[in-house]
DRENDO-1510 file (C-alpha; in Angstrom, 1 decimal, always signed):
<recs>
REC; n; res; u; v; w
REC; 1; MET; -89.7; +130.7; -186.8 .
REC; 2; ALA; -89.8; +131.4; -190.6 .
REC; 3; ASP; -91.5; +134.5; -191.8 .
REC; 4; LEU; -94.0; +133.4; -194.5 .
REC; 5; SER; -95.3; +136.8; -195.3 .
REC; 6; VAL; -95.3; +138.0; -199.0 .
REC; 7; LYS; -96.5; +140.9; -201.1 .
REC; 8; TYR; -98.9; +140.2; -203.9 .
REC; 9; LEU; -100.5; +142.9; -206.1 .
REC; 10; GLY; -99.1; +145.4; -203.6 .
REC; 11; LEU; -101.1; +143.7; -200.8 .
REC; 12; ASP; -99.5; +142.4; -197.6 .
REC; 13; LEU; -100.3; +138.7; -197.2 .
REC; 14; ALA; -99.4; +136.6; -194.1 .
REC; 15; ASN; -98.4; +133.8; -196.4 .
REC; 16; PRO; -98.4; +133.0; -200.1 .
REC; 17; VAL; -101.3; +130.5; -200.1 .
REC; 18; ILE; -104.5; +132.0; -201.6 .
REC; 19; ILE; -107.8; +130.2; -201.9 .
REC; 20; GLY; -108.7; +130.6; -205.6 .
REC; 21; SER; -112.1; +131.2; -207.1 .
REC; 22; SER; -114.2; +128.2; -206.3 .
REC; 23; PRO; -117.3; +127.0; -204.3 .
REC; 24; LEU; -115.2; +127.5; -201.2 .
REC; 25; THR; -115.3; +131.3; -201.8 .
REC; 26; SER; -119.0; +131.5; -202.9 .
REC; 27; ASN; -120.5; +132.3; -199.5 .
REC; 28; ILE; -119.6; +134.0; -196.3 .
REC; 29; ASP; -119.5; +130.8; -194.1 .
REC; 30; ASN; -117.0; +129.2; -196.4 .
REC; 31; LEU; -114.9; +132.3; -196.6 .
REC; 32; VAL; -114.7; +132.5; -192.9 .
REC; 33; LYS; -113.5; +128.8; -192.9 .
REC; 34; CYS; -110.9; +129.7; -195.4 .
REC; 35; GLN; -109.5; +132.4; -193.2 .
REC; 36; LYS; -109.5; +130.2; -190.2 .
REC; 37; ALA; -107.6; +127.6; -192.2 .
REC; 38; GLY; -104.8; +130.1; -192.5 .
REC; 39; CYS; -104.8; +131.3; -196.1 .
REC; 40; GLY; -103.2; +134.6; -197.0 .
REC; 41; ALA; -106.1; +135.9; -199.1 .
REC; 42; VAL; -109.2; +134.7; -200.9 .
REC; 43; VAL; -110.5; +135.2; -204.5 .
REC; 44; LEU; -114.3; +135.3; -204.5 .
REC; 45; LYS; -116.0; +132.8; -206.8 .
REC; 46; SER; -116.0; +134.4; -210.3 .
REC; 47; ILE; -119.1; +136.0; -211.5 .
REC; 48; PHE; -119.6; +135.0; -215.2 .
REC; 49; GLU; -121.5; +137.5; -217.3 .
REC; 50; GLU; -122.2; +134.8; -219.9 .
REC; 51; GLN; -124.0; +132.6; -217.2 .
REC; 52; ILE; -126.0; +135.6; -216.1 .
REC; 53; GLU; -127.1; +136.3; -219.6 .
REC; 54; GLU; -128.1; +132.6; -220.2 .
REC; 55; ARG; -130.1; +132.6; -217.0 .
REC; 56; ILE; -131.9; +135.8; -218.0 .
REC; 57; GLU; -132.7; +134.4; -221.5 .
REC; 58; GLY; -134.2; +131.3; -219.9 .
REC; 59; GLU; -136.3; +133.4; -217.5 .
REC; 60; VAL; -137.5; +135.7; -220.4 .
REC; 61; ALA; -138.5; +132.6; -222.4 .
REC; 62; ALA; -140.3; +131.1; -219.4 .
REC; 63; ASN; -142.2; +134.3; -218.9 .
REC; 64; GLU; -142.7; +135.2; -222.5 .
REC; 65; GLN; -146.5; +135.4; -222.2 .
REC; 66; TYR; -146.2; +138.2; -219.6 .
REC; 67; LEU; -143.5; +140.1; -221.5 .
REC; 68; ALA; -145.3; +141.0; -224.7 .
REC; 69; HIS; -143.6; +144.3; -225.4 .
REC; 70; SER; -139.9; +144.9; -226.1 .
REC; 71; ASP; -139.8; +147.5; -223.4 .
REC; 72; SER; -141.1; +145.0; -220.9 .
REC; 73; VAL; -138.4; +142.5; -221.9 .
REC; 74; GLU; -135.6; +145.1; -221.6 .
REC; 75; ALA; -136.9; +146.2; -218.2 .
REC; 76; TYR; -137.1; +142.6; -217.0 .
REC; 77; GLU; -133.6; +141.8; -218.3 .
REC; 78; ALA; -132.2; +144.9; -216.5 .
REC; 79; ILE; -133.9; +144.0; -213.2 .
REC; 80; SER; -132.7; +140.4; -213.4 .
REC; 81; ARG; -129.1; +141.4; -214.3 .
REC; 82; ASN; -129.0; +143.8; -211.4 .
REC; 83; TYR; -130.3; +141.1; -209.1 .
REC; 84; TYR; -127.4; +138.7; -209.8 .
REC; 85; ILE; -124.8; +141.5; -209.7 .
REC; 86; ASN; -126.1; +142.9; -206.4 .
REC; 87; ASN; -126.0; +139.4; -204.8 .
REC; 88; TYR; -122.3; +139.3; -205.7 .
REC; 89; LEU; -121.7; +142.8; -204.4 .
REC; 90; GLU; -123.4; +141.9; -201.2 .
REC; 91; LEU; -121.1; +138.9; -200.7 .
REC; 92; LEU; -118.1; +141.1; -201.4 .
REC; 93; ARG; -119.3; +143.6; -198.7 .
REC; 94; LYS; -119.9; +140.9; -196.2 .
REC; 95; ALA; -116.5; +139.4; -196.9 .
REC; 96; LYS; -114.8; +142.7; -196.3 .
REC; 97; LYS; -116.7; +143.1; -193.1 .
REC; 98; GLU; -116.0; +139.6; -191.7 .
REC; 99; LEU; -112.5; +138.9; -192.9 .
REC; 100; SER; -109.2; +140.5; -192.0 .
REC; 101; ILE; -107.3; +139.0; -195.0 .
REC; 102; PRO; -107.4; +140.6; -198.5 .
REC; 103; VAL; -110.5; +139.9; -200.6 .
REC; 104; ILE; -110.0; +139.8; -204.4 .
REC; 105; ALA; -113.1; +140.1; -206.6 .
REC; 106; SER; -113.2; +137.9; -209.8 .
REC; 107; VAL; -115.2; +138.4; -213.0 .
REC; 108; ASN; -115.5; +137.0; -216.5 .
REC; 109; CYS; -117.3; +139.2; -218.9 .
REC; 110; ILE; -118.4; +139.0; -222.5 .
REC; 111; ASP; -117.6; +142.5; -223.8 .
REC; 112; LEU; -115.4; +145.4; -222.8 .
REC; 113; ALA; -118.2; +147.7; -221.7 .
REC; 114; SER; -119.3; +145.2; -219.1 .
REC; 115; TRP; -115.8; +144.7; -217.7 .
REC; 116; VAL; -115.5; +148.4; -217.1 .
REC; 117; ASP; -119.0; +148.6; -215.4 .
REC; 118; TYR; -118.1; +145.6; -213.2 .
REC; 119; VAL; -114.7; +147.0; -212.2 .
REC; 120; ALA; -116.4; +150.2; -210.9 .
REC; 121; ALA; -119.0; +148.3; -209.0 .
REC; 122; PHE; -116.5; +146.0; -207.3 .
REC; 123; GLU; -114.3; +148.9; -206.3 .
REC; 124; ASP; -117.3; +150.7; -204.8 .
REC; 125; ALA; -118.0; +147.5; -202.7 .
REC; 126; GLY; -114.5; +147.6; -201.3 .
REC; 127; CYS; -112.5; +144.8; -203.0 .
REC; 128; ASP; -108.8; +144.9; -202.3 .
REC; 129; ALA; -107.9; +143.8; -205.9 .
REC; 130; LEU; -109.5; +142.5; -209.1 .
REC; 131; GLU; -108.8; +139.2; -210.8 .
REC; 132; LEU; -110.1; +139.2; -214.4 .
REC; 133; ASN; -110.6; +135.9; -216.1 .
REC; 134; TYR; -109.9; +136.3; -219.8 .
REC; 135; TYR; -109.6; +133.5; -222.3 .
REC; 136; PRO; -111.5; +133.5; -225.6 .
REC; 137; ILE; -112.2; +130.4; -227.5 .
REC; 138; ALA; -111.5; +131.4; -231.1 .
REC; 139; SER; -113.8; +128.8; -232.7 .
REC; 140; ASP; -114.4; +131.0; -235.8 .
REC; 141; SER; -111.8; +129.8; -238.3 .
REC; 142; SER; -111.7; +133.4; -239.8 .
REC; 143; THR; -110.3; +134.7; -236.5 .
REC; 144; GLU; -106.5; +135.0; -236.6 .
REC; 145; GLY; -104.3; +134.5; -233.5 .
REC; 146; SER; -102.9; +138.0; -233.8 .
REC; 147; ASP; -106.5; +139.4; -233.5 .
REC; 148; VAL; -107.1; +137.4; -230.3 .
REC; 149; ASP; -103.9; +138.6; -228.8 .
REC; 150; ALA; -104.5; +142.3; -229.8 .
REC; 151; ARG; -108.0; +142.2; -228.1 .
REC; 152; LEU; -106.5; +140.8; -224.9 .
REC; 153; ILE; -103.8; +143.6; -224.7 .
REC; 154; SER; -106.4; +146.3; -225.6 .
REC; 155; PHE; -108.7; +144.9; -222.9 .
REC; 156; ALA; -105.9; +144.9; -220.3 .
REC; 157; LYS; -104.9; +148.5; -221.1 .
REC; 158; THR; -108.5; +149.7; -220.9 .
REC; 159; VAL; -109.4; +148.0; -217.6 .
REC; 160; LYS; -106.1; +149.0; -216.0 .
REC; 161; SER; -106.6; +152.7; -217.0 .
REC; 162; ARG; -110.0; +152.7; -215.3 .
REC; 163; ALA; -109.2; +150.6; -212.2 .
REC; 164; GLU; -108.1; +152.2; -209.0 .
REC; 165; VAL; -107.3; +148.9; -207.2 .
REC; 166; PRO; -104.6; +146.4; -208.3 .
REC; 167; VAL; -105.5; +144.3; -211.3 .
REC; 168; SER; -104.5; +140.8; -212.1 .
REC; 169; ILE; -105.4; +138.8; -215.3 .
REC; 170; LYS; -105.9; +135.1; -215.2 .
REC; 171; ILE; -105.0; +133.5; -218.6 .
REC; 172; GLY; -104.8; +130.1; -220.2 .
REC; 173; TYR; -101.5; +128.7; -221.6 .
REC; 174; LYS; -102.7; +127.9; -225.2 .
REC; 175; TYR; -101.3; +131.0; -226.9 .
REC; 176; SER; -99.0; +130.7; -229.9 .
REC; 177; SER; -96.4; +132.8; -228.0 .
REC; 178; LEU; -97.1; +132.8; -224.3 .
REC; 179; ALA; -93.9; +134.6; -223.4 .
REC; 180; ASN; -94.9; +137.4; -225.7 .
REC; 181; ILE; -98.4; +137.6; -224.2 .
REC; 182; ILE; -97.1; +137.7; -220.7 .
REC; 183; SER; -94.5; +140.4; -221.5 .
REC; 184; ARG; -97.1; +142.5; -223.3 .
REC; 185; LEU; -99.5; +142.3; -220.4 .
REC; 186; ASP; -96.7; +143.4; -218.1 .
REC; 187; ARG; -96.0; +146.4; -220.3 .
REC; 188; ALA; -99.7; +147.1; -220.4 .
REC; 189; GLY; -99.4; +147.8; -216.7 .
REC; 190; VAL; -101.3; +144.9; -215.1 .
REC; 191; ASP; -100.2; +144.2; -211.5 .
REC; 192; GLY; -100.3; +140.5; -211.7 .
REC; 193; ILE; -100.8; +137.5; -214.0 .
REC; 194; VAL; -102.3; +134.2; -212.8 .
REC; 195; LEU; -101.0; +131.1; -214.5 .
REC; 196; PHE; -103.2; +129.4; -215.4 .
REC; 197; ASN; -107.0; +129.1; -215.9 .
REC; 198; ARG; -108.4; +125.6; -215.6 .
REC; 199; PHE; -111.3; +125.5; -218.0 .
REC; 200; PHE; -114.6; +123.8; -218.2 .
REC; 201; ARG; -114.1; +120.5; -220.0 .
REC; 202; PRO; -117.0; +119.3; -222.0 .
REC; 203; ASP; -117.6; +115.5; -222.3 .
REC; 204; ILE; -120.2; +113.2; -223.7 .
REC; 205; ASP; -122.6; +110.9; -221.9 .
REC; 206; ILE; -122.8; +108.0; -224.4 .
REC; 207; GLU; -126.0; +106.6; -222.9 .
REC; 208; ALA; -128.0; +109.8; -222.9 .
REC; 209; ILE; -126.2; +110.8; -226.1 .
REC; 210; ALA; -125.8; +114.3; -224.7 .
REC; 211; ILE; -123.0; +116.8; -223.9 .
REC; 212; GLN; -122.1; +117.0; -220.2 .
REC; 213; GLY; -119.3; +118.4; -218.1 .
REC; 214; ALA; -116.3; +116.4; -217.2 .
REC; 215; ALA; -117.0; +113.8; -214.5 .
REC; 216; ASN; -114.2; +115.1; -212.3 .
REC; 217; PRO; -113.7; +118.9; -212.6 .
REC; 218; LEU; -111.0; +118.9; -209.9 .
REC; 219; SER; -107.3; +119.1; -210.8 .
REC; 220; SER; -104.8; +116.4; -210.0 .
REC; 221; PRO; -101.4; +116.9; -208.3 .
REC; 222; ASP; -99.4; +116.6; -211.5 .
REC; 223; GLU; -101.1; +119.5; -213.2 .
REC; 224; TYR; -98.8; +122.2; -211.7 .
REC; 225; ALA; -96.1; +121.4; -214.3 .
REC; 226; GLU; -97.1; +124.0; -216.9 .
REC; 227; SER; -97.5; +126.7; -214.2 .
REC; 228; LEU; -94.1; +125.7; -212.8 .
REC; 229; ARG; -92.4; +125.9; -216.2 .
REC; 230; TRP; -93.9; +129.3; -217.2 .
REC; 231; THR; -93.4; +130.8; -213.8 .
REC; 232; ALA; -89.7; +129.9; -214.0 .
REC; 233; LEU; -89.4; +131.2; -217.6 .
REC; 234; MET; -91.1; +134.5; -217.0 .
REC; 235; SER; -90.9; +135.6; -213.3 .
REC; 236; ALA; -87.5; +137.3; -213.7 .
REC; 237; GLU; -88.4; +138.9; -217.0 .
REC; 238; VAL; -91.5; +140.8; -216.0 .
REC; 239; GLY; -92.1; +143.4; -213.3 .
REC; 240; CYS; -95.7; +142.3; -212.4 .
REC; 241; ASP; -96.4; +139.5; -209.9 .
REC; 242; ILE; -96.9; +136.0; -211.1 .
REC; 243; CYS; -99.4; +133.9; -209.2 .
REC; 244; ALA; -99.2; +130.2; -209.9 .
REC; 245; SER; -102.5; +128.2; -210.1 .
REC; 246; THR; -103.7; +124.7; -211.1 .
REC; 247; GLY; -102.6; +121.4; -209.6 .
REC; 248; ILE; -101.2; +122.8; -206.3 .
REC; 249; HIS; -102.1; +120.1; -203.8 .
REC; 250; ASP; -99.3; +120.1; -201.2 .
REC; 251; GLY; -96.6; +122.1; -199.5 .
REC; 252; GLU; -93.9; +120.7; -201.8 .
REC; 253; SER; -95.5; +122.1; -204.9 .
REC; 254; VAL; -95.9; +125.5; -203.2 .
REC; 255; ILE; -92.2; +125.5; -202.4 .
REC; 256; LYS; -91.3; +124.6; -206.0 .
REC; 257; LEU; -93.4; +127.4; -207.4 .
REC; 258; LEU; -91.9; +129.9; -205.0 .
REC; 259; LEU; -88.4; +128.8; -206.0 .
REC; 260; ALA; -89.5; +129.3; -209.7 .
REC; 261; GLY; -90.4; +132.9; -208.8 .
REC; 262; ALA; -94.1; +132.9; -208.0 .
REC; 263; ALA; -95.3; +135.7; -205.7 .
REC; 264; SER; -98.1; +133.5; -204.5 .
REC; 265; CYS; -100.0; +130.3; -205.2 .
REC; 266; GLN; -103.7; +129.7; -205.6 .
REC; 267; VAL; -105.2; +126.6; -204.2 .
REC; 268; CYS; -108.6; +125.3; -205.2 .
REC; 269; SER; -109.2; +121.6; -205.8 .
REC; 270; ALA; -107.0; +120.4; -202.8 .
REC; 271; ALA; -108.8; +122.8; -200.5 .
REC; 272; ILE; -112.2; +121.7; -201.7 .
REC; 273; LYS; -111.3; +118.1; -200.8 .
REC; 274; ASP; -109.9; +119.2; -197.4 .
REC; 275; ILE; -109.6; +122.8; -196.2 .
REC; 276; GLY; -107.1; +121.5; -193.7 .
REC; 277; VAL; -104.6; +121.2; -196.5 .
REC; 278; VAL; -103.8; +124.9; -196.1 .
REC; 279; GLY; -102.3; +124.4; -192.7 .
REC; 280; SER; -100.4; +121.4; -193.9 .
REC; 281; MET; -98.9; +123.4; -196.8 .
REC; 282; LEU; -97.8; +126.2; -194.4 .
REC; 283; GLU; -96.3; +123.8; -192.0 .
REC; 284; THR; -94.4; +122.1; -194.8 .
REC; 285; LEU; -93.2; +125.5; -196.1 .
REC; 286; SER; -92.1; +126.7; -192.7 .
REC; 287; SER; -90.3; +123.5; -191.8 .
REC; 288; TRP; -88.5; +123.5; -195.2 .
REC; 289; MET; -87.4; +127.1; -194.7 .
REC; 290; ASP; -86.1; +126.3; -191.2 .
REC; 291; ARG; -84.1; +123.3; -192.5 .
REC; 292; HIS; -82.5; +125.4; -195.3 .
REC; 293; GLY; -81.8; +128.5; -193.2 .
REC; 294; PHE; -84.3; +130.8; -195.0 .
REC; 295; ALA; -85.7; +133.5; -192.6 .
REC; 296; SER; -88.2; +134.8; -195.2 .
REC; 297; VAL; -89.8; +133.8; -198.5 .
REC; 298; ALA; -87.8; +136.7; -200.1 .
REC; 299; ASP; -84.6; +134.8; -199.2 .
REC; 300; PHE; -85.3; +132.1; -201.8 .
REC; 301; ARG; -88.2; +133.2; -204.0 .
REC; 302; GLY; -87.1; +133.0; -207.7 .
REC; 303; ARG; -83.8; +131.3; -206.9 .
REC; 304; LEU; -84.5; +128.7; -209.7 .
REC; 305; ALA; -86.0; +131.1; -212.3 .
REC; 306; GLN; -84.4; +130.7; -215.7 .
REC; 307; GLU; -82.3; +133.8; -215.5 .
REC; 308; LYS; -80.9; +132.8; -212.1 .
REC; 309; VAL; -79.4; +129.4; -212.9 .
REC; 310; THR; -76.7; +128.2; -215.2 .
REC; 311; ASP; -78.8; +125.4; -216.7 .
REC; 312; GLY; -81.9; +127.6; -217.3 .
REC; 313; GLY; -82.4; +126.0; -220.7 .
REC; 314; LEU; -83.9; +123.0; -218.9 .
REC; 315; TRP; -87.1; +125.1; -218.4 .
REC; 316; GLU; -87.5; +125.3; -222.2 .
REC; 317; ARG; -87.0; +121.6; -222.8 .
REC; 318; THR; -90.1; +119.8; -224.1 .
REC; 319; GLN; -88.6; +116.6; -225.5 .
REC; 320; TYR; -87.1; +113.7; -223.4 .
REC; 321; MET; -83.4; +113.3; -223.9 .
REC; 322; LYS; -83.5; +109.7; -223.0 .
REC; 323; ARG; -86.0; +106.9; -223.3 .
REC; 324; LEU; -87.9; +106.0; -220.2 .
REC; 325; THR; -85.7; +102.9; -220.0 .
REC; 326; GLY; -82.7; +105.0; -219.7 .
REC; 327; GLU; -81.3; +104.3; -223.2 .
REC; 328; GLU; -79.9; +107.2; -225.3 .
REC; 329; MET; -82.3; +108.4; -228.0 .
</recs>
């Protein structure tokens, strides 16, 4: 029988399928279901500092009549902030107590000081690793791309210097030079890079004439293409682990991403639809390995990375060479 075990962020995983940050990882009952389904690790649902601050602002406004003094407001904000953070830490502690698989904490903060505080709190609660969501929207036209990049690298170096557990950074793909960013993060010492974030997508309700979230926040099976391309382009160039994410809905896509060089794959939307997909993915992977004579994931992982194949330039191609009808361009 094929050995599906892998190492990710220095952690021993029984298999490369990780349940990513999602409603499935937001409470202990669902986390237990994830483990029973067979996943190799879980990423707790991200705690977003921005959301916490928005909630606190709303609560302060609702209780304004009782918070007449600035000292009262500051005290109330601190108590409320600790309440939300402590709830997350309690979930982390429960997960570490109930689960035998690695538990990765996840956070998205607004400023660097908060990141450092959260890192220490998560480590004290026993997380096996940290996944840091980082992707700024540079909506200010005076902000240059180089400044955005520099802040990311500075952030990575600072957090990594403070953290005692392995650190991965989950990024988006809309950088002017993604290869440069991934390489610089690797040199900054991060243990892993997750490719890619799938962001909130604002939409408009034309009847209510109001902004709303996208009607379907889940990914589709064809969305793994960018993760596949960049995993293949960078996996052999960096020393840190690459974890593929977004659009992974079946065992075939897991196999493809492992062949491209991914150390692991994060599944979210497909598992939300049916947690049984994890078992199906592992069965597909195991059967494929048996058919091709691979005893372990290490036997084939990265075999189709750009540096490992003679036609590696295909991973860089962005234009079709032929029309969809088959005619030459």
